[in-house]
C-alpha positions in Angstrom: -36.3 47.7 21.3 -37.1 51.1 19.8 -36.2 54.2 21.9 -38.4 57.3 22.2 -36.9 60.7 22.7 -37.7 64.4 22.0 -36.9 65.0 18.4 -34.0 67.3 17.5 -35.3 69.7 14.8 -31.6 70.4 13.8 -30.9 66.7 13.1 -30.7 66.2 9.3 -32.5 62.8 9.6 -35.4 64.4 11.4 -35.6 67.2 8.8 -35.5 64.7 6.0 -38.3 62.6 7.4 -40.4 65.8 7.9 -39.8 66.8 4.3 -40.9 63.4 3.2 -44.0 63.6 5.3 -45.1 67.0 4.2 -44.3 66.2 0.5 -46.4 63.0 0.7 -49.3 64.8 2.4 -49.3 67.5 -0.3 -49.2 64.9 -3.1 -52.0 62.8 -1.6 -54.5 65.6 -0.8 -56.4 68.3 -2.7 -54.4 71.6 -3.4 -54.3 73.6 -0.2 -55.8 70.9 2.0 -52.6 69.3 3.5 -52.2 70.1 7.2 -48.9 68.3 7.9 -46.4 70.6 9.7 -42.9 71.3 8.5 -39.9 71.9 10.8 -40.5 75.6 11.1 -44.2 75.2 12.0 -43.2 72.6 14.7 -40.8 75.1 16.4 -43.5 76.6 18.7 -43.8 76.2 22.5 -47.2 74.6 22.3 -45.9 71.6 20.3 -43.7 68.7 21.5 -42.1 66.6 18.8 -41.0 63.0 19.6 -38.9 60.6 17.6 -38.6 56.8 17.8 -35.2 55.2 16.9 -33.7 51.8 16.5 -30.0 52.6 17.2 -29.2 55.4 14.8 -32.1 54.7 12.5 -35.0 57.1 12.7 -38.3 55.1 12.5 -40.9 57.7 13.0 -42.0 61.1 14.4 -45.1 62.4 16.1 -46.1 65.7 17.6 -48.4 66.7 20.4 -49.9 70.2 20.2 -51.7 71.7 23.2 -54.9 73.4 22.0 -56.2 74.2 25.5 -55.6 73.2 29.1 -57.4 69.9 28.5 -57.4 69.3 24.8 -54.5 68.2 22.6 -54.0 67.4 19.0 -51.8 64.8 17.3 -49.7 66.5 14.6 -47.4 65.3 11.9 -47.4 61.6 13.0 -45.4 59.7 10.4 -43.5 56.4 10.4 -40.9 55.3 7.8 -42.6 53.2 5.1 -40.3 50.3 5.9 -41.5 50.2 9.5 -45.2 50.3 8.9 -47.3 47.4 10.4 -44.4 46.6 12.7 -45.7 48.2 15.9 -43.6 51.4 15.6 -46.6 53.6 15.0 -48.5 52.0 17.9 -45.5 52.5 20.3 -45.2 56.2 19.2 -49.0 56.8 19.5 -49.1 55.2 23.0 -46.3 57.5 24.1 -48.1 60.6 22.8 -51.3 59.5 24.5 -49.3 59.0 27.8 -47.7 62.5 27.3 -51.1 64.1 26.8 -52.5 62.4 29.9 -49.5 63.5 32.0 -50.0 67.0 30.8 -53.6 66.9 32.1 -55.3 66.6 28.8 -58.7 64.8 28.8 -59.2 64.9 25.1 -56.9 64.1 22.1 -57.9 64.9 18.6 -56.5 64.8 15.1 -57.1 65.7 11.5 -56.3 63.4 8.6 -57.1 63.2 5.0 -60.3 61.7 3.5 -58.5 60.4 0.4 -57.8 56.6 -0.1 -54.1 57.2 0.8 -55.2 57.9 4.4 -57.5 54.8 4.7 -54.8 52.9 6.6 -54.2 55.9 9.0 -57.9 56.2 9.8 -58.1 52.5 10.5 -55.0 52.7 12.7 -56.5 55.5 14.8 -59.8 53.7 15.1 -58.0 50.6 16.4 -56.5 52.8 19.1 -59.8 54.2 20.2 -60.3 57.4 18.1 -63.7 58.1 16.8 -64.8 60.6 14.1 -65.9 64.0 15.3 -66.7 67.5 14.1 -64.0 70.0 13.1 -62.0 71.4 16.1 -59.2 73.9 16.8 -59.8 76.3 14.0 -60.1 73.7 11.2 -62.9 74.2 8.7 -65.2 71.2 7.9 -64.7 70.0 4.4 -64.7 67.0 2.1 -60.9 66.6 2.3 -60.5 66.2 6.0 -61.6 63.6 8.6 -61.5 64.7 12.2 -61.1 62.1 15.0 -61.0 62.4 18.8 -60.7 60.2 21.9 -61.4 60.9 25.6 -58.4 60.3 27.9 -58.7 58.9 31.3 -56.6 60.6 34.1 -53.0 59.3 34.5 -52.6 56.4 36.9 
């Protein structure tokens, strides 16, 4: 059973996965349109980064950024290519949603790419209740981004 824990931004495995994520995002989007965050950009008090592990193997990462008292953003969600379609991403996303609810957020949003590489990601988020929306949180609308959001119910 995979285990979730706060990510250690000094762990070389975490840093390697973040580099892979940022590199892939840059490769798969138009110049200047990648919004994936690297390790330094994730080192802010308004962002919590989580990791999911199977023993000592890092399976994925996901960050939750507080935009306001009631609005959060999913940032830098990434699963290892070998774990995709195995439930790891869903487990990580469900954890981030629970964290957002526990922090009092009533809305959770994300930005992802519009290019074919991101088709699976957009379908994944739709399956989990996200719907397309307008730009938020300082993003500019454009042809290279798709914005999605979901309303969160209060914690049980």
